[in-house]
C-alpha positions in Angstrom: 71.2 29.1 46.4 70.9 28.4 50.1 67.8 28.4 52.3 68.7 31.8 53.6 68.8 33.2 50.0 65.3 32.0 49.4 64.1 33.4 52.8 65.5 36.8 52.0 63.9 36.8 48.5 60.6 35.8 50.0 60.9 38.5 52.7 61.4 41.1 50.0 58.5 39.8 47.9 56.3 39.9 51.0 57.4 43.4 51.6 56.3 44.4 48.1 52.9 42.9 48.7 52.6 44.7 52.0 53.5 48.0 50.4 51.0 47.5 47.7 48.3 46.9 50.3 49.4 49.9 52.3 48.9 52.1 49.2 45.2 51.0 49.1 44.6 52.4 52.6 46.3 55.8 52.4 43.8 58.6 52.8 46.3 61.5 52.2 47.8 62.3 48.9 51.3 63.0 50.3 51.2 59.7 52.3 50.3 57.8 49.2 53.3 59.3 47.4 55.6 58.4 50.4 54.4 54.8 50.4 54.9 54.7 46.7 58.5 55.7 47.2 58.9 53.1 50.0 57.6 50.5 47.7 60.2 51.5 45.0 62.9 51.1 47.6 61.8 47.6 48.5 61.6 46.8 44.7 65.1 48.1 44.2 66.3 46.0 47.1 64.6 43.0 45.7 66.1 43.4 42.3 69.5 44.1 43.7 69.3 40.9 45.9 68.4 38.9 42.8 71.3 40.4 41.0 73.6 39.4 43.8 72.2 35.8 44.1 72.2 35.2 40.3 75.5 37.0 39.6 73.7 39.1 37.0 75.2 42.6 36.8 72.6 43.9 34.4 70.0 43.6 37.2 72.0 46.1 39.3 71.4 48.6 36.5 67.7 47.9 36.8 67.8 48.3 40.6 69.6 51.7 40.3 67.1 52.9 37.7 64.2 51.8 39.9 65.7 53.5 42.9 66.6 56.7 41.0 63.5 57.3 39.1 60.7 55.6 41.0 62.0 56.2 44.6 63.5 59.6 44.2 62.7 61.6 41.1 59.0 60.8 40.6 58.0 61.4 44.3 60.0 64.6 44.5 58.3 65.9 41.4 54.9 64.9 42.6 55.5 66.6 46.0 56.5 69.8 44.2 53.4 69.7 42.0 51.2 69.2 45.1 52.9 72.1 46.9 52.7 74.4 43.8 49.0 73.6 43.1 48.1 73.8 46.8 46.5 70.4 46.8 46.1 69.3 50.5 43.2 67.0 50.5 42.2 63.5 51.4 41.6 60.8 48.9 38.2 59.1 48.5 38.5 55.5 49.3 36.8 53.0 47.0 
């Protein structure tokens, strides 16, 4: 692994931490779900990068599963539930 490989891995790890902190400060339910989906995309990118660097094809499967379920299916279903139930409120911050 070169220095650039480590730099990209650290950038993606930092992106995951940043997305986690962003979820703490969301005050709208729909915005929270969108940040959740964005975090899932960064997670999938991070796993795919490690699959590429380590030449581990099984990690590509993990990246696709994370992208498919956590970034697409779960947020779409949650948005539909919010729309059907008519939930348009702000979250209480702790």
